ChimeraX commands (.cxc) that place a marker at each C-alpha (Angstrom):
marker #1 position -0.04,-0.07,0.29 radius 0.5
marker #1 position 2.84,1.75,0.64 radius 0.5
marker #1 position 4.21,4.01,-2.18 radius 0.5
marker #1 position 7.65,5.10,-1.47 radius 0.5
marker #1 position 11.13,6.23,-3.14 radius 0.5
marker #1 position 12.85,3.53,-2.18 radius 0.5
marker #1 position 14.63,0.56,-3.66 radius 0.5
marker #1 position 12.54,-2.85,-3.24 radius 0.5
marker #1 position 15.15,-3.93,-1.06 radius 0.5
marker #1 position 15.04,-0.97,1.10 radius 0.5
marker #1 position 10.85,-1.27,0.80 radius 0.5
marker #1 position 10.95,-5.15,1.63 radius 0.5
marker #1 position 12.22,-5.16,5.56 radius 0.5
marker #1 position 9.89,-2.72,5.98 radius 0.5
marker #1 position 6.59,-3.35,8.77 radius 0.5
marker #1 position 3.57,-3.73,7.35 radius 0.5
marker #1 position 1.14,-0.60,8.21 radius 0.5
marker #1 position -1.62,-2.04,10.62 radius 0.5
marker #1 position -4.39,-0.33,8.14 radius 0.5
marker #1 position -7.44,-0.35,9.84 radius 0.5
marker #1 position -10.26,-3.08,7.65 radius 0.5
marker #1 position -12.87,-1.57,5.61 radius 0.5
marker #1 position -16.25,-2.80,7.58 radius 0.5
marker #1 position -19.44,-1.42,7.43 radius 0.5
marker #1 position -21.61,-1.47,9.78 radius 0.5
marker #1 position -25.05,-1.75,10.20 radius 0.5
marker #1 position -25.88,-0.28,13.29 radius 0.5
marker #1 position -30.12,-1.69,14.25 radius 0.5
marker #1 position -31.70,-0.54,17.72 radius 0.5
marker #1 position -33.99,-3.27,19.47 radius 0.5
marker #1 position -37.19,-3.71,18.13 radius 0.5
marker #1 position -39.61,-1.50,20.16 radius 0.5
marker #1 position -42.75,-2.86,21.99 radius 0.5
marker #1 position -46.27,-2.28,21.68 radius 0.5
marker #1 position -46.89,-1.10,25.10 radius 0.5
marker #1 position -50.38,0.49,24.24 radius 0.5
marker #1 position -53.24,-1.32,25.60 radius 0.5
marker #1 position -56.61,-1.52,24.05 radius 0.5
marker #1 position -57.57,0.83,25.17 radius 0.5
marker #1 position -55.16,3.50,23.79 radius 0.5
marker #1 position -54.77,2.98,20.30 radius 0.5
marker #1 position -55.58,6.48,19.36 radius 0.5
marker #1 position -53.35,8.47,16.86 radius 0.5
marker #1 position -52.47,11.12,19.62 radius 0.5
marker #1 position -48.93,11.89,20.75 radius 0.5
marker #1 position -47.96,10.60,24.28 radius 0.5
marker #1 position -44.87,11.68,25.67 radius 0.5
marker #1 position -43.94,8.49,27.39 radius 0.5
marker #1 position -43.22,7.74,23.23 radius 0.5
marker #1 position -41.16,10.87,23.07 radius 0.5
marker #1 position -38.35,9.54,25.38 radius 0.5
marker #1 position -37.95,5.83,23.46 radius 0.5
marker #1 position -36.59,7.30,20.49 radius 0.5
marker #1 position -33.94,9.59,21.99 radius 0.5
marker #1 position -32.64,6.39,23.58 radius 0.5
marker #1 position -31.65,4.33,20.48 radius 0.5
marker #1 position -30.47,7.10,18.39 radius 0.5
marker #1 position -28.18,9.32,20.64 radius 0.5
marker #1 position -26.43,11.77,18.57 radius 0.5
marker #1 position -22.80,11.19,18.21 radius 0.5
marker #1 position -20.03,12.69,20.12 radius 0.5
marker #1 position -17.74,13.15,16.99 radius 0.5
marker #1 position -19.63,12.93,13.71 radius 0.5
marker #1 position -16.93,12.33,11.21 radius 0.5
marker #1 position -13.01,12.72,11.17 radius 0.5
marker #1 position -10.63,15.46,10.67 radius 0.5
marker #1 position -8.64,16.15,7.51 radius 0.5
marker #1 position -5.98,13.92,8.96 radius 0.5
marker #1 position -2.68,15.06,7.42 radius 0.5
marker #1 position -3.47,18.63,9.41 radius 0.5
marker #1 position -3.87,16.47,12.53 radius 0.5
marker #1 position 0.28,16.36,13.20 radius 0.5
marker #1 position 2.24,19.86,13.24 radius 0.5
marker #1 position 4.90,20.59,10.97 radius 0.5
marker #1 position 7.01,20.60,14.21 radius 0.5
marker #1 position 6.22,16.91,14.92 radius 0.5
marker #1 position 6.67,15.80,11.31 radius 0.5
marker #1 position 9.95,17.05,10.62 radius 0.5
marker #1 position 10.56,16.13,14.35 radius 0.5
marker #1 position 10.00,12.41,13.97 radius 0.5
marker #1 position 10.45,11.52,10.40 radius 0.5
marker #1 position 13.56,14.43,9.52 radius 0.5
marker #1 position 13.11,15.17,5.28 radius 0.5
marker #1 position 10.39,14.57,5.21 radius 0.5
marker #1 position 7.40,16.89,3.61 radius 0.5
marker #1 position 5.07,18.17,5.79 radius 0.5
marker #1 position 1.51,18.43,3.91 radius 0.5
marker #1 position 1.43,14.35,4.15 radius 0.5
marker #1 position -0.48,12.39,1.72 radius 0.5
marker #1 position -3.52,10.48,2.49 radius 0.5
marker #1 position -4.45,6.93,2.65 radius 0.5
marker #1 position -6.99,5.95,0.62 radius 0.5
marker #1 position -10.44,4.96,1.87 radius 0.5
marker #1 position -13.52,3.92,0.84 radius 0.5
marker #1 position -15.79,5.92,2.87 radius 0.5
marker #1 position -13.90,9.15,3.88 radius 0.5
marker #1 position -17.22,10.19,6.51 radius 0.5
marker #1 position -16.14,7.53,8.59 radius 0.5
marker #1 position -12.30,6.87,8.35 radius 0.5
marker #1 position -9.26,8.53,6.58 radius 0.5
marker #1 position -5.70,8.65,7.43 radius 0.5
marker #1 position -2.61,10.65,6.84 radius 0.5
marker #1 position 1.59,9.24,6.25 radius 0.5
marker #1 position 4.64,10.84,6.52 radius 0.5
marker #1 position 8.20,8.94,5.49 radius 0.5
marker #1 position 11.33,9.79,4.10 radius 0.5
marker #1 position 14.72,8.57,3.74 radius 0.5
marker #1 position 17.82,11.01,5.67 radius 0.5
marker #1 position 21.12,9.46,4.74 radius 0.5
marker #1 position 20.44,5.67,5.77 radius 0.5
marker #1 position 18.27,6.29,8.97 radius 0.5
marker #1 position 14.34,6.58,7.59 radius 0.5
marker #1 position 10.94,6.79,9.11 radius 0.5
marker #1 position 7.53,6.20,9.12 radius 0.5
marker #1 position 4.74,7.87,10.61 radius 0.5
marker #1 position 0.63,7.45,9.97 radius 0.5
marker #1 position -2.56,7.84,11.31 radius 0.5
marker #1 position -5.70,6.69,11.35 radius 0.5
marker #1 position -9.03,8.17,12.10 radius 0.5
marker #1 position -12.11,5.69,12.39 radius 0.5
marker #1 position -15.48,7.41,13.27 radius 0.5
marker #1 position -18.22,4.99,15.28 radius 0.5
marker #1 position -21.54,5.54,15.64 radius 0.5
marker #1 position -21.74,5.81,19.37 radius 0.5
marker #1 position -18.84,6.10,22.18 radius 0.5
marker #1 position -20.08,2.30,23.23 radius 0.5
marker #1 position -19.43,0.73,20.41 radius 0.5
marker #1 position -15.75,3.01,20.14 radius 0.5
marker #1 position -14.71,1.31,23.34 radius 0.5
marker #1 position -16.02,-2.03,22.35 radius 0.5
marker #1 position -13.82,-2.22,19.56 radius 0.5
marker #1 position -10.75,-1.01,21.58 radius 0.5
marker #1 position -11.43,-3.59,23.86 radius 0.5
marker #1 position -11.02,-6.55,21.72 radius 0.5
marker #1 position -7.90,-4.90,20.17 radius 0.5
marker #1 position -4.46,-6.30,20.81 radius 0.5
marker #1 position -2.76,-6.23,24.57 radius 0.5
marker #1 position -0.62,-3.60,25.26 radius 0.5
marker #1 position 0.31,-0.64,27.85 radius 0.5
marker #1 position -1.66,1.99,29.52 radius 0.5
marker #1 position -1.23,5.38,27.87 radius 0.5
marker #1 position -2.76,8.56,29.54 radius 0.5
marker #1 position -3.88,9.48,26.13 radius 0.5
marker #1 position -7.75,10.66,25.10 radius 0.5
marker #1 position -10.37,8.58,27.13 radius 0.5
marker #1 position -8.11,4.94,26.87 radius 0.5
marker #1 position -5.02,4.11,25.25 radius 0.5
marker #1 position -2.57,1.49,24.31 radius 0.5
marker #1 position 1.19,0.85,22.98 radius 0.5
marker #1 position 2.84,-2.27,21.83 radius 0.5
marker #1 position 5.98,-2.12,20.40 radius 0.5
marker #1 position 8.18,-4.60,17.90 radius 0.5
marker #1 position 11.33,-5.45,16.55 radius 0.5
marker #1 position 11.76,-7.55,13.66 radius 0.5
marker #1 position 14.96,-8.31,11.68 radius 0.5
marker #1 position 14.99,-9.24,8.32 radius 0.5
marker #1 position 18.14,-10.26,6.35 radius 0.5
marker #1 position 19.97,-8.88,9.40 radius 0.5
marker #1 position 18.25,-5.62,9.04 radius 0.5
marker #1 position 16.62,-4.79,12.20 radius 0.5
marker #1 position 12.97,-2.93,12.13 radius 0.5
marker #1 position 11.29,-1.32,14.98 radius 0.5
marker #1 position 7.59,-0.13,15.41 radius 0.5
marker #1 position 5.46,1.30,17.68 radius 0.5
marker #1 position 1.44,0.99,17.62 radius 0.5
marker #1 position -0.71,3.75,19.85 radius 0.5
marker #1 position -4.41,2.88,19.72 radius 0.5
marker #1 position -6.54,5.73,21.39 radius 0.5
marker #1 position -10.51,5.93,22.06 radius 0.5
marker #1 position -11.48,9.54,22.23 radius 0.5
marker #1 position -15.04,9.12,22.71 radius 0.5
marker #1 position -15.99,7.29,19.77 radius 0.5
marker #1 position -13.20,8.23,17.57 radius 0.5
marker #1 position -10.88,5.45,17.69 radius 0.5
marker #1 position -7.45,6.52,16.58 radius 0.5
marker #1 position -4.00,4.37,15.56 radius 0.5
marker #1 position -0.29,5.73,15.15 radius 0.5
marker #1 position 1.94,4.35,13.54 radius 0.5
marker #1 position 5.74,4.77,13.85 radius 0.5
marker #1 position 8.90,2.45,12.63 radius 0.5
marker #1 position 11.82,2.78,11.92 radius 0.5
marker #1 position 15.85,1.40,10.46 radius 0.5
marker #1 position 19.10,2.75,10.43 radius 0.5
marker #1 position 20.65,1.10,6.99 radius 0.5
marker #1 position 23.66,1.47,7.42 radius 0.5
marker #1 position 24.47,-0.08,11.12 radius 0.5
marker #1 position 21.40,-2.53,10.11 radius 0.5
marker #1 position 20.09,-0.74,13.71 radius 0.5
marker #1 position 16.56,0.53,14.90 radius 0.5
marker #1 position 15.99,3.31,16.83 radius 0.5
marker #1 position 15.27,2.21,20.75 radius 0.5
marker #1 position 11.60,1.32,22.07 radius 0.5
marker #1 position 11.48,3.86,23.86 radius 0.5
marker #1 position 11.67,6.26,21.48 radius 0.5
marker #1 position 9.73,4.93,18.63 radius 0.5
marker #1 position 6.71,4.88,21.84 radius 0.5
marker #1 position 8.23,8.51,22.35 radius 0.5
marker #1 position 7.11,9.36,18.79 radius 0.5
marker #1 position 4.01,7.61,18.36 radius 0.5
marker #1 position 2.91,9.11,21.47 radius 0.5
marker #1 position 3.67,12.93,20.49 radius 0.5
marker #1 position 1.69,12.03,17.17 radius 0.5
marker #1 position -1.32,10.65,19.81 radius 0.5
marker #1 position -1.42,13.74,21.51 radius 0.5
marker #1 position -1.31,16.29,18.55 radius 0.5
marker #1 position -3.99,14.37,16.78 radius 0.5
marker #1 position -6.69,13.69,19.52 radius 0.5
marker #1 position -6.31,18.24,20.39 radius 0.5
marker #1 position -6.99,18.59,16.37 radius 0.5
marker #1 position -9.80,15.91,16.63 radius 0.5
marker #1 position -11.42,17.39,19.84 radius 0.5
marker #1 position -11.10,21.63,18.13 radius 0.5
marker #1 position -11.67,20.13,14.62 radius 0.5
marker #1 position -14.92,17.87,14.98 radius 0.5
marker #1 position -16.61,19.83,18.55 radius 0.5
marker #1 position -19.04,17.61,20.84 radius 0.5
marker #1 position -22.08,17.85,19.39 radius 0.5
marker #1 position -25.19,18.51,21.93 radius 0.5
marker #1 position -26.69,16.02,23.59 radius 0.5
marker #1 position -29.74,17.15,23.81 radius 0.5
marker #1 position -29.46,18.51,20.34 radius 0.5
marker #1 position -31.70,16.95,17.64 radius 0.5
marker #1 position -30.18,13.97,15.39 radius 0.5
marker #1 position -30.77,15.92,12.04 radius 0.5
marker #1 position -27.41,14.91,10.72 radius 0.5
marker #1 position -28.22,10.99,9.99 radius 0.5
marker link #1:1,2 radius 0.2
marker link #1:2,3 radius 0.2
marker link #1:3,4 radius 0.2
marker link #1:4,5 radius 0.2
marker link #1:5,6 radius 0.2
marker link #1:6,7 radius 0.2
marker link #1:7,8 radius 0.2
marker link #1:8,9 radius 0.2
marker link #1:9,10 radius 0.2
marker link #1:10,11 radius 0.2
marker link #1:11,12 radius 0.2
marker link #1:12,13 radius 0.2
marker link #1:13,14 radius 0.2
marker link #1:14,15 radius 0.2
marker link #1:15,16 radius 0.2
marker link #1:16,17 radius 0.2
marker link #1:17,18 radius 0.2
marker link #1:18,19 radius 0.2
marker link #1:19,20 radius 0.2
marker link #1:20,21 radius 0.2
marker link #1:21,22 radius 0.2
marker link #1:22,23 radius 0.2
marker link #1:23,24 radius 0.2
marker link #1:24,25 radius 0.2
marker link #1:25,26 radius 0.2
marker link #1:26,27 radius 0.2
marker link #1:27,28 radius 0.2
marker link #1:28,29 radius 0.2
marker link #1:29,30 radius 0.2
marker link #1:30,31 radius 0.2
marker link #1:31,32 radius 0.2
marker link #1:32,33 radius 0.2
marker link #1:33,34 radius 0.2
marker link #1:34,35 radius 0.2
marker link #1:35,36 radius 0.2
marker link #1:36,37 radius 0.2
marker link #1:37,38 radius 0.2
marker link #1:38,39 radius 0.2
marker link #1:39,40 radius 0.2
marker link #1:40,41 radius 0.2
marker link #1:41,42 radius 0.2
marker link #1:42,43 radius 0.2
marker link #1:43,44 radius 0.2
marker link #1:44,45 radius 0.2
marker link #1:45,46 radius 0.2
marker link #1:46,47 radius 0.2
marker link #1:47,48 radius 0.2
marker link #1:48,49 radius 0.2
marker link #1:49,50 radius 0.2
marker link #1:50,51 radius 0.2
marker link #1:51,52 radius 0.2
marker link #1:52,53 radius 0.2
marker link #1:53,54 radius 0.2
marker link #1:54,55 radius 0.2
marker link #1:55,56 radius 0.2
marker link #1:56,57 radius 0.2
marker link #1:57,58 radius 0.2
marker link #1:58,59 radius 0.2
marker link #1:59,60 radius 0.2
marker link #1:60,61 radius 0.2
marker link #1:61,62 radius 0.2
marker link #1:62,63 radius 0.2
marker link #1:63,64 radius 0.2
marker link #1:64,65 radius 0.2
marker link #1:65,66 radius 0.2
marker link #1:66,67 radius 0.2
marker link #1:67,68 radius 0.2
marker link #1:68,69 radius 0.2
marker link #1:69,70 radius 0.2
marker link #1:70,71 radius 0.2
marker link #1:71,72 radius 0.2
marker link #1:72,73 radius 0.2
marker link #1:73,74 radius 0.2
marker link #1:74,75 radius 0.2
marker link #1:75,76 radius 0.2
marker link #1:76,77 radius 0.2
marker link #1:77,78 radius 0.2
marker link #1:78,79 radius 0.2
marker link #1:79,80 radius 0.2
marker link #1:80,81 radius 0.2
marker link #1:81,82 radius 0.2
marker link #1:82,83 radius 0.2
marker link #1:83,84 radius 0.2
marker link #1:84,85 radius 0.2
marker link #1:85,86 radius 0.2
marker link #1:86,87 radius 0.2
marker link #1:87,88 radius 0.2
marker link #1:88,89 radius 0.2
marker link #1:89,90 radius 0.2
marker link #1:90,91 radius 0.2
marker link #1:91,92 radius 0.2
marker link #1:92,93 radius 0.2
marker link #1:93,94 radius 0.2
marker link #1:94,95 radius 0.2
marker link #1:95,96 radius 0.2
marker link #1:96,97 radius 0.2
marker link #1:97,98 radius 0.2
marker link #1:98,99 radius 0.2
marker link #1:99,100 radius 0.2
marker link #1:100,101 radius 0.2
marker link #1:101,102 radius 0.2
marker link #1:102,103 radius 0.2
marker link #1:103,104 radius 0.2
marker link #1:104,105 radius 0.2
marker link #1:105,106 radius 0.2
marker link #1:106,107 radius 0.2
marker link #1:107,108 radius 0.2
marker link #1:108,109 radius 0.2
marker link #1:109,110 radius 0.2
marker link #1:110,111 radius 0.2
marker link #1:111,112 radius 0.2
marker link #1:112,113 radius 0.2
marker link #1:113,114 radius 0.2
marker link #1:114,115 radius 0.2
marker link #1:115,116 radius 0.2
marker link #1:116,117 radius 0.2
marker link #1:117,118 radius 0.2
marker link #1:118,119 radius 0.2
marker link #1:119,120 radius 0.2
marker link #1:120,121 radius 0.2
marker link #1:121,122 radius 0.2
marker link #1:122,123 radius 0.2
marker link #1:123,124 radius 0.2
marker link #1:124,125 radius 0.2
marker link #1:125,126 radius 0.2
marker link #1:126,127 radius 0.2
marker link #1:127,128 radius 0.2
marker link #1:128,129 radius 0.2
marker link #1:129,130 radius 0.2
marker link #1:130,131 radius 0.2
marker link #1:131,132 radius 0.2
marker link #1:132,133 radius 0.2
marker link #1:133,134 radius 0.2
marker link #1:134,135 radius 0.2
marker link #1:135,136 radius 0.2
marker link #1:136,137 radius 0.2
marker link #1:137,138 radius 0.2
marker link #1:138,139 radius 0.2
marker link #1:139,140 radius 0.2
marker link #1:140,141 radius 0.2
marker link #1:141,142 radius 0.2
marker link #1:142,143 radius 0.2
marker link #1:143,144 radius 0.2
marker link #1:144,145 radius 0.2
marker link #1:145,146 radius 0.2
marker link #1:146,147 radius 0.2
marker link #1:147,148 radius 0.2
marker link #1:148,149 radius 0.2
marker link #1:149,150 radius 0.2
marker link #1:150,151 radius 0.2
marker link #1:151,152 radius 0.2
marker link #1:152,153 radius 0.2
marker link #1:153,154 radius 0.2
marker link #1:154,155 radius 0.2
marker link #1:155,156 radius 0.2
marker link #1:156,157 radius 0.2
marker link #1:157,158 radius 0.2
marker link #1:158,159 radius 0.2
marker link #1:159,160 radius 0.2
marker link #1:160,161 radius 0.2
marker link #1:161,162 radius 0.2
marker link #1:162,163 radius 0.2
marker link #1:163,164 radius 0.2
marker link #1:164,165 radius 0.2
marker link #1:165,166 radius 0.2
marker link #1:166,167 radius 0.2
marker link #1:167,168 radius 0.2
marker link #1:168,169 radius 0.2
marker link #1:169,170 radius 0.2
marker link #1:170,171 radius 0.2
marker link #1:171,172 radius 0.2
marker link #1:172,173 radius 0.2
marker link #1:173,174 radius 0.2
marker link #1:174,175 radius 0.2
marker link #1:175,176 radius 0.2
marker link #1:176,177 radius 0.2
marker link #1:177,178 radius 0.2
marker link #1:178,179 radius 0.2
marker link #1:179,180 radius 0.2
marker link #1:180,181 radius 0.2
marker link #1:181,182 radius 0.2
marker link #1:182,183 radius 0.2
marker link #1:183,184 radius 0.2
marker link #1:184,185 radius 0.2
marker link #1:185,186 radius 0.2
marker link #1:186,187 radius 0.2
marker link #1:187,188 radius 0.2
marker link #1:188,189 radius 0.2
marker link #1:189,190 radius 0.2
marker link #1:190,191 radius 0.2
marker link #1:191,192 radius 0.2
marker link #1:192,193 radius 0.2
marker link #1:193,194 radius 0.2
marker link #1:194,195 radius 0.2
marker link #1:195,196 radius 0.2
marker link #1:196,197 radius 0.2
marker link #1:197,198 radius 0.2
marker link #1:198,199 radius 0.2
marker link #1:199,200 radius 0.2
marker link #1:200,201 radius 0.2
marker link #1:201,202 radius 0.2
marker link #1:202,203 radius 0.2
marker link #1:203,204 radius 0.2
marker link #1:204,205 radius 0.2
marker link #1:205,206 radius 0.2
marker link #1:206,207 radius 0.2
marker link #1:207,208 radius 0.2
marker link #1:208,209 radius 0.2
marker link #1:209,210 radius 0.2
marker link #1:210,211 radius 0.2
marker link #1:211,212 radius 0.2
marker link #1:212,213 radius 0.2
marker link #1:213,214 radius 0.2
marker link #1:214,215 radius 0.2
marker link #1:215,216 radius 0.2
marker link #1:216,217 radius 0.2
marker link #1:217,218 radius 0.2
marker link #1:218,219 radius 0.2
marker link #1:219,220 radius 0.2
marker link #1:220,221 radius 0.2
marker link #1:221,222 radius 0.2
marker link #1:222,223 radius 0.2
marker link #1:223,224 radius 0.2
marker link #1:224,225 radius 0.2
marker link #1:225,226 radius 0.2
view
């Protein structure tokens, strides 16, 4: 999926990027039971009926993903991916109203770095929480509502590559940050602390951008934008 201006021998040594699966969801609510007794079959509106839909159709905290390439400041990109264009490259997505992502990569000298951020908006906080809980294990991080970090070191043809994947849940949105690197001269890789801290910095920036670009919907507001 990554189009990099690198020789094939270098590109083959890079870890695969964890890409969010393009899965569709059908948000369904339970059947509404008819509690009207035989003496109340008139179509007159009743206050109890108005409360039922409001429970099953909750407003999304965040309605859509932010523009992803603008969520990581140029200063952070320059620090984490030296030599990369700060504008980034948006990743292809089947439905930009649900998921969007952006990547930055560069080979400076013999040091290669890759960074990407991906946002996925769920229909509710509960669904996002459920999907977050179903993900891979990792070290908890103090970012967003909940977050976890995992790092991995791989070796291919004596070349080491270390990658950090940081998953964050903020309300009904899942954010995934992938940051990896290799040194093709020494055949070594950056430390786990380096890639972990880098992923955390990008994640904090991205969460702040999400909050700024997609203000929370009012819990009492009407959900006209279905």
